[in-house]
C-alpha positions as CSV (number, residue, x, y, z in Angstrom):
1,M,-75.1,57.6,-3.9
2,Y,-74.7,60.3,-6.4
3,G,-76.8,60.7,-9.6
4,A,-75.3,59.8,-13.0
5,N,-75.2,63.4,-14.1
6,T,-73.4,64.7,-11.0
7,L,-70.2,66.5,-11.9
8,S,-67.0,66.3,-9.8
9,N,-66.5,70.1,-9.9
10,N,-69.9,70.6,-8.3
11,L,-69.0,68.1,-5.6
12,R,-65.6,69.7,-4.9
13,N,-67.2,73.2,-4.7
14,H,-69.8,71.8,-2.2
15,L,-67.1,70.1,-0.1
16,V,-64.9,73.3,0.0
17,K,-67.8,75.6,0.9
18,L,-69.6,73.4,3.5
19,H,-67.1,70.8,4.7
20,D,-63.7,72.4,4.3
21,A,-62.5,71.4,7.8
22,V,-62.8,67.8,6.8
23,Y,-62.1,68.0,3.1
24,K,-58.8,69.9,3.2
25,P,-57.0,67.4,5.5
26,M,-58.4,64.5,3.5
27,C,-56.9,66.0,0.3
28,A,-53.5,66.3,2.0
29,E,-53.8,62.7,3.3
30,K,-54.8,61.2,0.0
31,G,-52.5,63.4,-2.2
32,W,-55.4,65.0,-4.0
33,N,-55.2,68.5,-5.5
34,Y,-57.1,70.8,-3.2
35,P,-59.2,73.3,-5.2
36,G,-57.5,76.6,-5.4
37,S,-54.1,75.2,-4.4
38,K,-51.1,76.7,-6.1
39,N,-49.9,73.3,-7.4
40,R,-52.9,72.4,-9.4
41,Q,-52.5,71.5,-13.1
42,P,-53.7,74.1,-15.6
43,T,-56.8,73.3,-17.4
44,V,-57.2,73.5,-21.2
45,G,-59.2,76.7,-20.7
46,D,-56.3,78.2,-18.7
47,N,-53.8,77.3,-21.4
48,R,-56.0,78.8,-24.1
49,K,-56.4,82.1,-22.2
50,N,-52.7,82.3,-21.6
51,A,-51.9,81.6,-25.3
52,L,-54.0,84.5,-26.6
53,P,-52.3,87.8,-27.3
54,P,-53.8,91.0,-25.9
55,F,-56.6,92.4,-27.9
56,S,-55.8,95.1,-30.5
57,E,-57.2,96.1,-33.9
58,A,-54.1,94.7,-35.6
59,T,-54.4,91.4,-33.8
60,F,-58.1,91.1,-34.6
61,L,-57.4,91.7,-38.3
62,E,-54.6,89.2,-38.4
63,Y,-56.8,86.5,-36.8
64,L,-59.7,87.4,-39.1
65,V,-57.5,87.0,-42.2
66,R,-56.2,83.6,-40.8
67,F,-59.8,82.4,-40.2
68,V,-61.1,83.5,-43.7
69,T,-58.0,81.9,-45.4
70,A,-58.2,78.7,-43.4
71,D,-61.9,78.3,-43.7
72,D,-61.8,79.0,-47.5
73,Q,-64.3,81.8,-47.2
74,V,-62.7,83.7,-50.0
75,S,-63.6,81.2,-52.7
76,I,-67.2,81.0,-51.4
77,S,-67.5,84.8,-51.6
78,L,-66.2,84.8,-55.2
79,Q,-68.6,82.1,-56.2
80,I,-71.5,84.1,-54.8
81,L,-70.3,87.2,-56.7
82,K,-70.2,85.2,-60.0
83,I,-73.8,84.1,-59.5
84,C,-75.0,87.6,-58.9
């Protein structure tokens, strides 16, 4: 029995580290993705990392402008200036 808060990633890491000789053949038999195998599906985090361009000053400024524009920060700044 496992606790309600037990995560499957922690269980997989445990099985790979301490019971690999049994776990790897079981994954092949059941058709499960073995951790670290080449055919695993990319995670959302993997996709986000791959979608980001390399860091540069120009890229940073472009994304900053997009954020300020989309988050309507410009109008808030103007309202604060009018109050002062």
